[in-house]
Backbone as CSV, one residue per row, in Angstrom:
resi,resn,N_x,N_y,N_z,CA_x,CA_y,CA_z,C_x,C_y,C_z
1,MET,103.199,108.838,136.396,102.308,107.705,136.511,103.119,106.418,136.353
2,ILE,102.854,105.459,137.196,103.583,104.199,137.165,102.921,103.252,136.162
3,LEU,103.755,102.652,135.306,103.271,101.719,134.282,103.823,100.327,134.551
4,THR,103.031,99.309,134.233,103.508,97.936,134.337,104.429,97.642,133.154
5,ARG,105.120,96.503,133.223,106.010,96.115,132.115,105.233,95.956,130.815
6,ASN,104.070,95.305,130.873,103.263,95.109,129.672,102.749,96.436,129.117
7,GLU,102.316,97.343,129.997,101.835,98.646,129.532,102.946,99.412,128.821
8,LEU,104.121,99.421,129.413,105.249,100.126,128.804,105.659,99.477,127.491
9,ALA,105.660,98.155,127.433,106.005,97.447,126.192,105.003,97.766,125.090
10,ILE,103.732,97.856,125.432,102.707,98.195,124.443,102.917,99.612,123.922
11,LEU,103.140,100.560,124.819,103.338,101.948,124.398,104.583,102.097,123.528
12,LYS,105.666,101.434,123.906,106.893,101.501,123.101,106.702,100.829,121.745
13,GLY,106.012,99.695,121.720,105.749,99.005,120.464,104.874,99.813,119.537
14,LEU,103.847,100.436,120.079,102.965,101.271,119.255,103.705,102.496,118.723
15,THR,104.540,103.077,119.563,105.326,104.234,119.131,106.255,103.847,117.976
16,ALA,106.874,102.689,118.067,107.818,102.232,117.040,107.123,101.885,115.725
17,THR,105.860,101.472,115.787,105.169,101.041,114.567,104.248,102.099,113.994
18,GLY,104.311,103.309,114.497,103.531,104.386,113.902,102.290,104.798,114.667
19,GLY,101.999,104.156,115.780,100.910,104.626,116.626,99.656,103.789,116.654
20,THR,99.505,102.842,115.736,98.317,101.993,115.719,98.743,100.544,115.605
21,GLY,98.095,99.658,116.374,98.442,98.252,116.267,97.671,97.371,117.224
22,ASN,97.901,96.078,117.084,97.285,95.052,117.911,98.125,94.885,119.173
23,ILE,97.562,95.184,120.332,98.369,95.158,121.560,98.856,93.762,121.909
24,ILE,98.180,92.750,121.440,98.587,91.379,121.758,99.974,91.080,121.182
25,GLU,100.344,91.739,120.103,101.666,91.543,119.497,102.788,92.112,120.357
26,PHE,102.479,93.045,121.234,103.507,93.742,122.011,103.639,93.258,123.439
27,LEU,102.813,92.319,123.852,102.848,91.839,125.228,104.147,91.088,125.520
28,ILE,104.723,91.332,126.680,105.931,90.630,127.115,105.558,89.244,127.617
29,GLU,104.566,89.209,128.488,104.093,87.956,129.056,102.756,87.621,128.421
30,PRO,102.596,86.405,127.912,101.314,86.041,127.303,100.198,86.028,128.356
31,ILE,99.076,86.638,128.004,97.916,86.671,128.889,96.679,86.340,128.079
32,SER,95.600,86.057,128.752,94.351,85.708,128.065,93.794,86.926,127.328
33,PHE,92.888,86.660,126.399,92.265,87.740,125.648,91.533,88.695,126.587
34,ASP,90.814,88.146,127.558,90.072,88.993,128.496,91.002,89.898,129.298
35,ALA,92.124,89.360,129.744,93.091,90.164,130.490,93.723,91.231,129.592
36,ALA,93.984,90.884,128.327,94.547,91.851,127.380,93.543,92.966,127.091
37,PHE,92.266,92.597,126.982,91.241,93.616,126.755,91.125,94.543,127.961
38,GLU,91.213,93.973,129.149,91.192,94.781,130.370,92.396,95.726,130.410
39,LEU,93.550,95.239,129.969,94.750,96.068,129.903,94.558,97.214,128.910
40,ALA,93.976,96.922,127.759,93.696,97.972,126.766,92.732,99.003,127.343
41,ASN,91.734,98.541,128.066,90.772,99.453,128.676,91.432,100.311,129.746
42,THR,92.355,99.718,130.508,93.104,100.478,131.517,93.946,101.560,130.856
43,LEU,94.621,101.211,129.760,95.417,102.204,129.032,94.531,103.313,128.471
44,GLN,93.335,102.951,128.039,92.404,103.968,127.532,91.940,104.882,128.672
45,ASN,91.679,104.313,129.838,91.276,105.123,130.990,92.380,106.065,131.450
46,LYS,93.632,105.682,131.208,94.769,106.542,131.544,95.067,107.543,130.422
47,ASP,94.249,107.552,129.369,94.382,108.448,128.218,95.647,108.211,127.393
48,PHE,96.174,106.980,127.404,97.332,106.639,126.592,96.939,106.143,125.203
49,VAL,95.807,105.461,125.107,95.364,104.905,123.825,93.862,105.114,123.658
50,LYS,93.418,104.924,122.423,91.998,104.892,122.095,91.719,103.527,121.494
51,LEU,90.794,102.788,122.067,90.435,101.463,121.567,89.651,101.627,120.272
52,LEU,90.144,100.999,119.196,89.505,101.123,117.894,88.681,99.907,117.506
53,TYR,89.197,98.708,117.800,88.554,97.495,117.302,88.981,96.314,118.156
54,SER,88.046,95.400,118.349,88.347,94.190,119.098,87.601,93.021,118.474
55,ASN,88.286,91.867,118.342,87.661,90.668,117.803,88.272,89.461,118.503
56,PHE,87.462,88.785,119.302,87.929,87.638,120.078,88.381,86.498,119.171
57,ASN,87.623,86.205,118.119,87.940,85.070,117.240,89.257,85.250,116.492
58,LYS,89.620,86.480,116.189,90.871,86.756,115.471,91.992,87.183,116.403
59,ASN,91.707,87.215,117.715,92.704,87.612,118.717,93.259,89.004,118.436
60,LEU,92.356,89.949,118.173,92.739,91.322,117.852,92.195,92.308,118.878
61,ILE,93.063,93.186,119.332,92.663,94.334,120.131,93.459,95.511,119.570
62,VAL,92.863,96.225,118.658,93.557,97.300,117.944,93.308,98.626,118.661
63,VAL,94.405,99.310,118.960,94.346,100.607,119.625,95.181,101.621,118.845
64,GLU,94.932,102.885,119.151,95.698,103.980,118.562,96.244,104.837,119.694
65,LEU,97.495,105.226,119.592,98.108,106.079,120.610,97.501,107.475,120.607
66,THR,97.385,108.047,121.787,97.065,109.463,121.910,98.399,110.212,122.016
67,LEU,98.351,111.520,122.061,99.591,112.293,122.233,100.244,111.979,123.577
68,VAL,99.422,111.794,124.602,99.950,111.431,125.932,100.646,110.080,125.864
69,GLY,100.044,109.123,125.179,100.630,107.801,125.024,101.900,107.825,124.207
70,PHE,101.925,108.660,123.185,103.126,108.789,122.364,104.296,109.302,123.190
71,GLU,104.041,110.291,124.033,105.106,110.823,124.882,105.580,109.785,125.897
72,ALA,104.657,109.000,126.441,105.027,107.971,127.418,105.793,106.826,126.755
73,GLY,105.567,106.596,125.466,106.217,105.512,124.757,107.600,105.829,124.244
74,LYS,108.004,107.062,124.330,109.336,107.459,123.846,110.431,106.909,124.722
């Protein structure tokens, strides 16, 4: 499966930090909250992550890696 630079950076960042984190911290190119949420949803649809929590006011989109995502992030 082909991954974008941001998707790969998120998977590698989550893998390095233990599997759970705010995807906005791992983005290479800054994007809007809506675009980041769409990216998280795309990763969830590809079975790489599970969306746990989102808060627009705090700029948080917290996801957890799945086993498939962990392997892709190595």
